[in-house]
C-alpha distance (Angstrom), angle and dihedral (degrees) to the residues before:
residue distance angle dihedral
M1 . . .
R2 3.81 . .
P3 3.84 118.5 .
N4 3.83 91.5 -116.3
S5 3.82 90.8 52.0
K6 3.81 90.3 50.4
Y7 3.80 89.4 50.7
W8 3.80 94.0 53.7
L9 3.78 91.9 44.2
L10 3.80 91.1 54.0
Q11 3.80 91.0 44.4
I12 3.78 94.3 53.1
V13 3.81 95.6 40.6
G14 3.82 94.0 46.1
W15 3.79 96.9 47.7
S16 3.83 91.5 41.4
L17 3.81 89.7 57.1
F18 3.81 88.7 50.6
A19 3.83 90.2 50.8
L20 3.81 92.5 48.3
L21 3.80 91.0 50.8
N22 3.80 90.9 50.0
I23 3.80 92.2 47.7
Y24 3.81 91.4 48.8
I25 3.80 91.9 51.8
S26 3.83 91.7 44.6
F27 3.81 91.6 57.7
F28 3.80 88.6 69.2
E29 3.82 91.2 56.3
P30 3.82 124.9 79.1
R31 3.79 103.9 -104.8
D32 3.79 130.6 161.2
S33 3.77 95.0 -121.3
H34 3.78 137.1 4.9
I35 3.81 88.9 -148.7
I36 3.79 89.9 59.7
T37 3.81 89.7 47.9
I38 3.80 90.7 53.3
T39 3.81 91.3 46.3
V40 3.80 92.2 50.6
N41 3.80 92.6 50.1
V42 3.81 92.4 46.7
L43 3.80 90.0 52.7
L44 3.81 90.6 43.3
V45 3.81 93.9 55.5
T46 3.81 89.6 42.7
G47 3.78 87.0 59.7
G48 3.80 89.1 46.7
I49 3.80 90.9 52.9
V50 3.82 91.0 49.3
L51 3.82 92.5 49.1
T52 3.80 95.4 47.0
H53 3.80 92.0 44.3
F54 3.81 89.0 52.2
F55 3.81 87.9 49.2
R56 3.82 90.6 51.5
K57 3.80 92.8 50.1
L58 3.81 89.0 49.1
L59 3.81 95.4 52.0
I60 3.81 91.6 45.3
H61 3.80 92.6 48.6
K62 3.82 92.1 47.0
R63 3.84 91.2 42.7
W64 3.79 93.8 -126.9
L65 3.80 90.8 163.2
D66 3.81 87.7 69.2
L67 3.81 93.1 55.9
D68 3.78 123.5 101.4
T69 3.80 117.5 -101.3
T70 3.83 97.3 -98.6
Q71 3.80 94.5 50.8
L72 3.80 92.1 44.6
V73 3.82 95.0 50.2
T74 3.80 92.1 46.0
R75 3.79 93.6 51.5
V76 3.80 94.0 44.4
L77 3.82 93.1 50.6
A78 3.81 91.7 47.6
T79 3.81 95.2 45.3
N80 3.80 92.2 48.3
I81 3.81 89.1 59.4
G82 3.81 90.2 61.1
L83 3.80 92.6 42.5
A84 3.83 91.4 49.6
F85 3.80 90.0 51.8
L86 3.83 91.5 51.4
F87 3.83 91.1 46.2
C88 3.83 91.0 51.7
A89 3.81 91.1 48.0
W90 3.82 90.1 52.0
Q91 3.82 90.6 48.6
Y92 3.81 92.2 48.6
L93 3.81 90.8 49.7
L94 3.81 93.1 50.9
L95 3.80 92.9 49.1
N96 3.81 91.4 51.7
I97 3.80 92.6 47.7
F98 3.80 100.9 46.3
F99 3.78 105.3 32.6
S100 3.76 126.3 66.4
E101 3.79 93.6 -136.9
Q102 3.76 113.5 71.9
E103 3.77 119.5 -125.9
N104 3.78 104.1 -130.7
I105 3.78 124.4 -171.2
T106 3.79 101.2 -131.3
S107 3.80 101.1 155.3
L108 3.79 144.3 14.8
R109 3.80 87.8 -99.7
H110 3.82 90.3 65.5
I111 3.81 88.4 57.5
A112 3.80 102.0 36.9
R113 3.80 100.2 50.0
P114 3.84 99.2 52.8
F115 3.81 90.3 37.3
M116 3.81 93.2 54.4
A117 3.81 90.7 44.8
A118 3.81 91.0 51.5
Y119 3.82 91.7 44.4
L120 3.81 92.2 52.5
I121 3.81 91.4 47.0
L122 3.82 91.9 51.8
L123 3.80 91.1 43.1
G124 3.81 88.7 53.4
W125 3.82 89.5 49.2
S126 3.82 89.6 51.6
L127 3.78 92.2 49.1
I128 3.81 92.4 50.1
Y129 3.80 92.7 45.0
F130 3.81 96.2 49.3
T131 3.82 91.5 44.1
W132 3.80 90.2 51.0
S133 3.83 91.3 46.0
Y134 3.80 90.9 50.4
I135 3.81 92.5 49.7
E136 3.81 92.3 47.2
S137 3.80 94.2 46.8
N138 3.80 91.2 45.2
R139 3.81 90.8 49.6
S140 3.80 91.1 48.8
R141 3.80 90.3 48.5
I142 3.81 91.7 50.8
I143 3.81 91.2 48.4
S144 3.82 90.2 49.3
Q145 3.81 91.4 48.7
L146 3.80 92.0 48.9
Q147 3.80 90.5 47.7
M148 3.79 90.3 48.9
Q149 3.81 91.5 49.0
N150 3.79 89.9 48.6
D151 3.81 91.1 49.4
M152 3.81 90.9 48.2
Q153 3.81 91.2 49.8
E154 3.80 91.0 48.8
L155 3.80 90.0 48.9
E156 3.80 92.1 48.4
L157 3.81 92.4 47.8
K158 3.80 90.3 50.6
S159 3.78 89.1 48.4
M160 3.80 90.5 51.3
R161 3.79 91.9 50.4
S162 3.81 92.2 46.3
N163 3.81 88.3 52.7
L164 3.80 92.2 45.6
Q165 3.80 98.5 53.0
P166 3.86 98.2 53.5
H167 3.81 88.9 45.4
F168 3.79 91.3 53.5
I169 3.81 92.6 45.0
F170 3.81 90.7 51.0
N171 3.82 92.8 53.5
S172 3.80 92.5 45.2
L173 3.80 93.0 49.9
N174 3.79 89.2 51.9
S175 3.80 88.7 55.4
I176 3.80 91.8 49.3
R177 3.82 92.5 46.4
A178 3.80 89.6 58.5
L179 3.82 89.7 56.9
V180 3.81 100.0 45.7
K181 3.82 96.9 85.8
E182 3.79 102.1 29.4
D183 3.82 98.9 41.1
P184 3.84 116.8 9.9
D185 3.81 92.5 175.5
A186 3.79 91.1 55.0
A187 3.81 88.8 46.9
R188 3.83 90.6 55.3
V189 3.81 90.2 50.2
A190 3.80 89.0 48.4
V191 3.82 91.3 52.6
T192 3.81 89.2 52.4
K193 3.80 90.9 51.2
L194 3.80 90.7 47.6
S195 3.80 91.8 51.4
K196 3.82 89.9 54.2
I197 3.79 90.8 50.4
L198 3.81 92.4 48.4
R199 3.79 92.2 47.2
T200 3.81 89.9 54.7
S201 3.80 96.4 43.6
I202 3.82 97.2 44.1
S203 3.81 96.3 42.2
T204 3.82 91.9 51.7
K205 3.81 107.9 91.0
D206 3.81 99.1 164.2
N207 3.79 124.1 93.8
S208 3.80 90.1 -129.2
I209 3.80 134.2 41.3
S210 3.80 132.7 176.2
L211 3.78 117.9 -82.7
D212 3.80 87.3 -121.7
E213 3.82 90.8 61.2
E214 3.79 91.4 46.0
L215 3.81 90.2 51.6
K216 3.82 90.7 54.6
L217 3.80 88.0 54.1
V218 3.82 90.9 48.6
E219 3.82 92.3 47.9
N220 3.80 91.8 50.8
Y221 3.77 89.6 50.0
L222 3.81 92.6 49.4
H223 3.81 90.7 47.4
L224 3.79 87.4 53.5
E225 3.80 92.5 49.9
K226 3.80 92.8 43.8
I227 3.79 89.2 61.9
R228 3.80 87.8 61.6
F229 3.81 99.6 37.9
E230 3.81 96.9 33.7
E231 3.83 110.3 -177.0
R232 3.81 92.4 -1.3
L233 3.80 89.5 77.1
Q234 3.79 122.3 60.8
Y235 3.80 129.0 162.4
N236 3.76 137.2 -167.4
F237 3.82 127.9 -168.3
H238 3.83 126.9 -159.0
I239 3.80 105.0 -176.7
E240 3.79 121.8 176.6
P241 3.83 104.5 -131.9
K242 3.80 96.9 -131.9
T243 3.81 91.3 55.0
R244 3.80 93.4 61.8
A245 3.84 92.9 81.5
M246 3.80 94.2 47.2
L247 3.79 119.0 106.4
V248 3.79 125.3 -109.4
P249 3.83 132.6 171.1
P250 3.83 108.8 -89.6
M251 3.83 116.0 -102.0
L252 3.82 92.8 2.9
I253 3.82 94.1 113.1
Q254 3.80 91.2 37.0
N255 3.79 89.0 56.8
M256 3.81 91.5 51.2
V257 3.82 90.7 49.6
E258 3.80 89.8 48.2
N259 3.80 90.0 53.9
A260 3.81 89.5 50.2
V261 3.82 90.3 54.1
K262 3.78 96.2 46.0
H263 3.83 100.1 40.3
G264 3.79 97.7 30.5
I265 3.80 120.1 23.9
S266 3.82 98.5 28.7
I267 3.82 94.9 56.9
L268 3.80 95.1 47.9
E269 3.79 115.5 91.3
K270 3.79 92.9 -141.6
G271 3.78 94.2 35.9
G272 3.76 117.1 -142.1
T273 3.78 149.5 -142.7
I274 3.79 131.6 -72.5
W275 3.79 114.8 -147.0
M276 3.77 121.5 -165.2
R277 3.79 125.7 -173.4
S278 3.80 132.7 178.6
E279 3.79 126.1 -166.9
V280 3.78 140.7 153.1
E281 3.80 117.5 -103.7
G282 3.79 112.8 -179.7
D283 3.78 109.0 -64.0
F284 3.79 93.5 -9.5
I285 3.76 140.6 73.5
K286 3.80 107.6 -132.5
I287 3.80 117.3 -149.7
S288 3.81 117.6 -170.1
I289 3.81 124.7 -168.3
K290 3.82 117.9 -171.5
N291 3.79 132.0 -179.5
E292 3.80 138.9 160.8
G293 3.78 113.6 -92.3
H294 3.75 144.3 68.8
I295 3.80 133.4 -81.5
N296 3.78 113.3 -97.9
E297 3.82 103.8 -155.8
E298 3.80 92.2 -153.8
N299 3.79 92.7 52.4
K300 3.81 92.8 39.9
M301 3.78 92.0 82.7
K302 3.80 100.7 22.8
G303 3.78 97.5 44.0
T304 3.80 110.7 167.7
G305 3.77 94.9 -30.7
F306 3.79 95.8 -65.2
G307 3.78 101.4 54.1
M308 3.77 142.3 150.8
S309 3.81 99.1 -50.2
S310 3.82 94.1 49.7
S311 3.80 92.1 44.3
Q312 3.81 90.6 50.0
K313 3.79 91.3 48.7
R314 3.79 91.0 49.7
L315 3.80 90.9 49.1
N316 3.82 90.9 50.3
H317 3.80 91.2 52.7
L318 3.78 92.2 54.2
Y319 3.81 96.8 38.0
P320 3.85 112.4 25.1
N321 3.81 114.4 -143.8
S322 3.79 91.0 13.4
P323 3.83 116.3 162.0
E324 3.78 117.5 -92.7
I325 3.78 120.8 -97.8
V326 3.80 105.3 -103.9
M327 3.80 122.9 -141.8
K328 3.78 117.8 -175.8
E329 3.80 140.3 158.5
L330 3.80 121.3 -129.3
D331 3.83 128.2 169.5
E332 3.83 93.2 -16.5
H333 3.78 91.2 -49.6
V334 3.81 128.4 112.7
I335 3.80 113.7 -138.3
I336 3.79 126.0 -166.7
E337 3.82 118.5 -167.5
I338 3.79 121.7 -166.3
Y339 3.80 122.9 -172.0
I340 3.80 116.5 -161.2
P341 3.84 122.6 -179.8
N342 3.80 111.5 -110.3
K343 3.81 97.5 -164.1
I344 3.77 91.6 105.3
K345 3.76 136.4 103.7
P346 3.80 111.3 -78.4
Y347 3.75 114.7 -109.5
E348 3.80 113.7 -98.8
N349 3.80 120.7 -147.5
């Protein structure tokens, strides 16, 4: 419902309740006609609607909602005095027109009582209106802030992915360059593998893809690296079948595997093996990547240009309060453990 529609609904409902209360009370008083009583009250609240609507247009035009509290309260109290006077005058006029007995102002009491009643009614209207306006403006501000935060997160995620893809291409081209002279055929195969990787990474626009798709990207990358390292690079996957449909951030695992190759396998004379395992642990899918080597504290955070800290930040954007990516060393092996929430819609092919 639009704000203006809400305003008119509250106006009509509020003043109608006031009219019904007046009519109910009037039925206990000796009047010439109940129809006249109803007519008078309908016209009375019509005047009230006109006055309060005029008041609303005035405070919007003068931007009273932007004033500080003291100025706002002072102006509202003062304006309600004038509005209460006009409301009483309208009431006095209606009573003199519709009822046979004339309403004469014979004492201060005849002025003070209806005036105070009208003033309190208009003060109550003001209180309800400004409370409603505050709630609506605060709600709109919260929605705008959330939308802005969402837009900033989307922008940052896109920035991360735009930084990730050139970095990956650069490393892959270096691998292919090393093969061009010594093994042109292997270089051509490597270019084919790279094209498949790029097609997958560039065509993926979503912030999450299925683990199965990510594994195809990882396998293509490892095939590409195996051309360069030959028997020095081996890999072994143990993937729990039900985890294949679960969603993961694209190229997150690939980046971790790439780090394992560069900072683990490539610096070992005999090379080594990369093991990857996926399994469900409670509300998370746990992905473990293990390789021979030792933790280099400098490379732990920097990685290959898009390392642990950036991957953790990216994961936090997609899954707030997600567990930290764990890197540990055990029996001359480096192990990386990633926990990704699995309470998400399964990927649909």
